[in-house]
N, C-alpha and C positions, 0 to 999 in steps of 0.2 A: 878325483884328487885326494891325496892323503891329508888329513887334518894337520895343521901346522903347530908344532910344539911352542907353547909360551913358556912353560915351566913344567916341572914333574907333575904329570896327571892332568894337565890343563892344556887344551888345544883350541886354536883359532879355526873357526869355520865360517867366517863372515865374508863380505864382498865389497871391494872398492867400487865406487861408481865414478869412473873417470869423466863421464859425459854429462852428468847432471849439472845444469847451469842455473837452476832456480829452485829455491826451497820455500815451502808454504806459498807457492805462486807469487812470491814477493821478493825474497832475498837472493841476490846473485851469489853464485858459488864459483868464483874464479879458479879454485883448485879442486872442484868436485867435492865428493864426500865419501863416506863409507858406512856400511851397516854391519856392525860387529856382532858376531854370535860366538859362543864358546861351549865346547864340550868338556865336562869334568868327569874323570873316570875314578870312582872309588873302588875299593876292594869288593864291594857287594853291589853297588848301584852305579848307574851312569846318568848324568844329567845334562841337559842342554840349557844354557842361559841365553835367552832372547833368540829371535829369528832374524829374518832380513826383509827388506822391502820386497813385495811380491815380484817386482820387476827383475830382482836378482835371485829368485828362487832356484834357478837352474844351477847357480854356483853353490848355494847351500846344499842342494840335493846331491851335487857331485861329491861333496865332502862326506855327507851322511851315508852315502853308499858304502863307505868304509867303516861305519860305526854299526856294529851288529845289533845293538839294543840300546834303546833310551827308556829309562824308567821314569824320569821326571823332566818336565819342560818348565823352567822358571820364567815367568812373565814379569819383568820388572816395570814395564811401562806399555800401555795398550795402543799407543799411536802406531799407525800401520807401518811406518818405516822400521819398526822393531817387532811387531806382532803379526804383520800382514801374511807371513808365510806359515803361521801356526796351523791353519786348517790342513795345509799340505803335509806338514810334519806329523800331524796326528793321523793322517791317512797312511803315512809311511810306517808309523809306530802306533798302531791302534790301542796297544795296552798301556801306553804312557799316560801319566797323570800330569795335569796342568797345576802348577803350584804358584799361588799368588795370594794377594790380600783381597778382602771383601769388596772394596771399591773397584779393584781391577776385575774381579769376577763379574760384577754388574756390567762393566763396560765391555768385557769380552763377549758377553751374551748379546748385548745390543749392537755392538760394532762388527763383530765377526760371526755371530750366531753360533758360538761355541756351546755344546751341550753342557747344561749345568752339572750333570752327573760325572763329567770329566774333570771337574775343577776341585782341587783341594785348597781350602783357605787357611792361611797362616796369620799369625799375629805379629806385631812388632816385637823383635827380640827372639822370636821362635828360632829353632834350629832344626836342621834336617841332616841325618847321618847317612853318608854314602858308604861307610865302611873305611875307616882310616882317614877320611876327609869329612869335614862338617861344613854346612852352610849356616851362617847366621844372618837372618834377614833384618834389615834396618830400614824402617819406614822413612821416606823423605817426601812428604806431600808438597806439591806446588813447585816441583822442579821438572817440568813446568805445568804438569797435570796433577790432579789431586791424589792419584793412586801410585805415584812413582815410589820405588823402593830400591835399595842397594842390596847386594849379596856379598858377604865377607867369608873367606875361607881361611880361618886362623892358622891351619897347619901349613899353608903356603904363603900366608901374609899377603894375599891378593884380594883387592877390593874391586868388585864389579859395580859401576856407578851409572850404567845406562846413559842417558843424556847428560847428566851432571859431569862437569869437567871435560866433556868431549870437544872435539874440534871438527869443523868442516874441512876435511883434507883427504883426498884420495891418495893412497900411497901403496907400494908393493912391500914396504917394510912394516914388520909387526911393531917395531919400537921407534922411538923418536930419533931422527938423524939430524934435524934442523930445529932447534928449540924456537928460534925466531919465527919460522914459518908456522909452526904449531901454535905459538902464542897468538899470532894474528887470526888463525882459524878458530881458536878457542874463544878469543874475544869477540869475534863476529857472531859465534854461536851463543855466547852468554848474552850479548847485547840484544839479539833478536828475540829470544824467548825467555830468558831468565831474569834480566834486569828489573822487570816490574816486581819481582818477588825477592829482591835482594835482602830485605829485612828477615824474611823467612830463611833464606839461604845462609845467613850468618849462623843460625842454629845448626844447620846441616854440616857446615864446615867445622864447627866445634865438636860435633859427634864423631866425625872421622878423624879428627886430630887426636882422639883418645885411643885410636887403634894402632897397632904395630903394622905398618904397611910397607911392603917392598915394591909391589906393582899396583898401579891403578889401571884398570881395563875398562875403558868406557865403550859405549856402543857407537860412537862416531870418532874417527881419527885414530892415530897410533897410540900404543900402550906406553904409559909413563913408567920408566925405570927410576926416575927421580921424582917421587911424589911431591916434594916441597916446591918444585918448579911451578906446578899448576895450583897447588894450594896457596902459595904466596901470591900468585897473580890474581886469584879470586878474592883474597883478602884485600888486595888493593882496589879491585873493581867494586866490591860491595861496601867499601868504607863510606862513611858519611862526608869525608873531606874531599871536595873537588880540587881540580888543578887550576892554575892561573891561565885559563883558556876561555876564549869567547867562540862559541860555535855560531856560524853565520850562514845558514841555508838561505839561498836567494834565488829569485828568478826575475827576469826583466824582459819587457816586450820591446820598448822603443828607446831604452838606454837610461831613462831618468832614475829608475830604482838602482841600476848598476852604478851610476855615478854616486849615489848615496852610500852604497855598499863600499865602494873604493875609498871614499872620503872617511867614513867611520873606521874602516879597517886601518888606514894610515894613522889616524888619531890614536887608536888603541895600541898599535904597535909602538908608537912614540912614547906611550905611557908605560911601556914595559909589559904589555899583555900579549900573549900569543893568540893569533886569530886563525881560525880554520874555516874558510869560506867554501861552500859547496854549491855549485850551480845545480839547482834542482832539476833542471831540464835534461841534464846529462850525467848527473852524479850517480854512482853506485850507492843505492839506498842502504846496502849493507855497511859500506864505509861510513856513511852519514850516521847510521845507527850506532856504530862503534864509537863515533866521536861523542855521542851523548853520554857515554860511560864516564868521561872525565871532565867535561866542561862545567865551569862554575856559572857561566852565563850563556843563554841561548837567545840570540836575536834573529827573528824571522824577517825577511825582506821580500816584499812582493807588490806588484802593481794591482790595480783594480781593472778587471775585465767585465764589460757590460756594467753590472751594478754591484759587483762583489769582488772579494779577494780572489786572485788567480786560483783555479781549482787545484793545481799541483801544489801550491803553497798550503792550501787547506788540508790536503792529504798529509803533508809533512807535519803540520800543526796537530792534526788528530793523532798521527803516529807518535809524536813526542808525548802527547798527553797520556796515552795509554802505556807508554814505556816507563813513565814516572821516574825520570832520571834524578840524580842527586844535585842537579843544578839549583842554585839558590836565587838566580836572577833571570828574568825574562823580559824581552823587549820586542817591539815591532817597528820597522821603518818601511815606507813604501810611497807609492805615487798614484795619482788618479787623473783622469782626463777632464771629467765635468761633475762627478759626484759619485754617490753610491753608498753602500752599507758596510764597507770594509772594516771600519773600527768596531761596529757591533759584532761582526764576525770574530775579530781578534779577541774581544772580551769573552765571547762565548767559548771559543776554542781553548783558551787558556784558563778557563774558570776552574778546572780541576787540578792544575799544577800547583805544587807546593813551592812557593817562592815569591819574591817581590816581582810584580809586573810594573815596569817602568812606563812612564808617559810615552805613548807612541809618537813617532814623527811621521806625519803624512803630508805630502806636498802635492800641489796642483801643477802638473806639467813639469818643466825642468826646475831643479832646486835654485832658489834665490839665495842672496847673501844672508837673509834672515833664517832660511831653512838650514844653511850650513852652521849658523850659530846654534840652532836647535840640536844639531848633530854633535856639536862641540859640547854642549851641555850634557847630552846623553852619554858621550865618551867619558866625561868627567864623573858623572854619576856612577857609571860601571866601575871606573878606576877606584873611586872612593869605597865602593862596596867590596871590591876585591881586597882593598887595604884592610878594611874592617874584618874580613874573613881570614886575615893573616896570609894572604897569598902574594901581597906586595909589601915592601918595606915602608 
C-alpha cells in the first residue's frame, strides 16, 4: 500500500484494529482502536515516528515496502502497541538509528532486547534536522509511562503526541469526521490510563499551548485538524472542579442493596443532583471509568458475600483508588445477611482516596424505616457538600 498523505512530506503508515475489543485486558473497546505510525520525508533524511502493535505488523510492512530508506526511527513510548514492531522495522532497515530518550533506551533494551548500539539518546528540547524539516523533542513523562515524549515539526506545525490526546477508535478516515464519537473515545482513553496523572498532565497541556499547531497526530485514533477541540476537552477533564454528579456503582444479590440504591438515587435526584448508577455485574468498566472523570461524589453499593464485601465491588473500589479521580466525597451503602467484615474492607479500600468518606449505611436484610432515614441523612449530607462546593444553589 502507498503511504497516506497527511500533509506535505508527512505520511500515515499505521493500522486500524477493527476487531480489538479489550485493552490492557481490562477496558472494553466498542469502537476498536488504531496504532498510528508516520513517515516524515526531509530533503536529506527520512524518519519513522512510532511503529504498530505486532499483530498489525503486516499492515505497516505493506506501507514500508514503498519507502526506500528510513534513517531514523523515533520511539516516543515503549509500550508494545507502539514499539512492538520495532525489531521487524530494524530488520527491514538495518542501517536505521533508533532515536529516543535515556529512559526509553533502558526500556527498549529490557522490553524488546534492542541492541544498545542501535540507539541514539536525545535530551528534552533537542532537535533533529532531516533537511528542510526539523524534529523538536518535548519530554512528557507520565503520559502514562515515565519515558513518553512528543515530536514537533515546526515547518509543518504538526505535533505527534503518541498516547497523549489519542482516542480508542478504529476508522478508515485519517481525520476526524464525528467529533462526538472521537470525544467519547478520547475520554475513555484518558480515564483509563492518564487520569491518575492529571496534575502532571496540566503541565504538558501548558507546554503544547505555547506551540503553533495546525495538526495533532496521536498514536491512537484520527488526526485532529482542530487542535482546540481536544485541548479544551483535556482542560475540562484535568480541572480540579467536579460536576454536580453522584457516581453510584452497585451490585446486588437478593435485592436489598438494589432497594437502597434506588431509594438514594431518587432522593439525590429530588435534590437536584445528577445520578449515574452502574450495575457492576453488567457495566462496561470503561464507561464506569469515564464517569469517574466528572463525578463530585462516588458512592459504592454492595452486599456482603460470605464474610466480606462482594469481590466485584472490591475490584471497583480498588480501581477507583488507583485512578485518583477529582471526586471530593465518597460513601458506601450495602447489606449483609448475618455479619462480616465489609466495613473494615470499605475503610481499607478507600484509605488512599483524597476526599471526605461519609458514614457508611450498612443494613441487615431488607432495609427498615430506620435504614431509610439513614439514607435520607446520607442524601442530605451529599447535597450539602455539593452546595458547599458551589455545584448547587
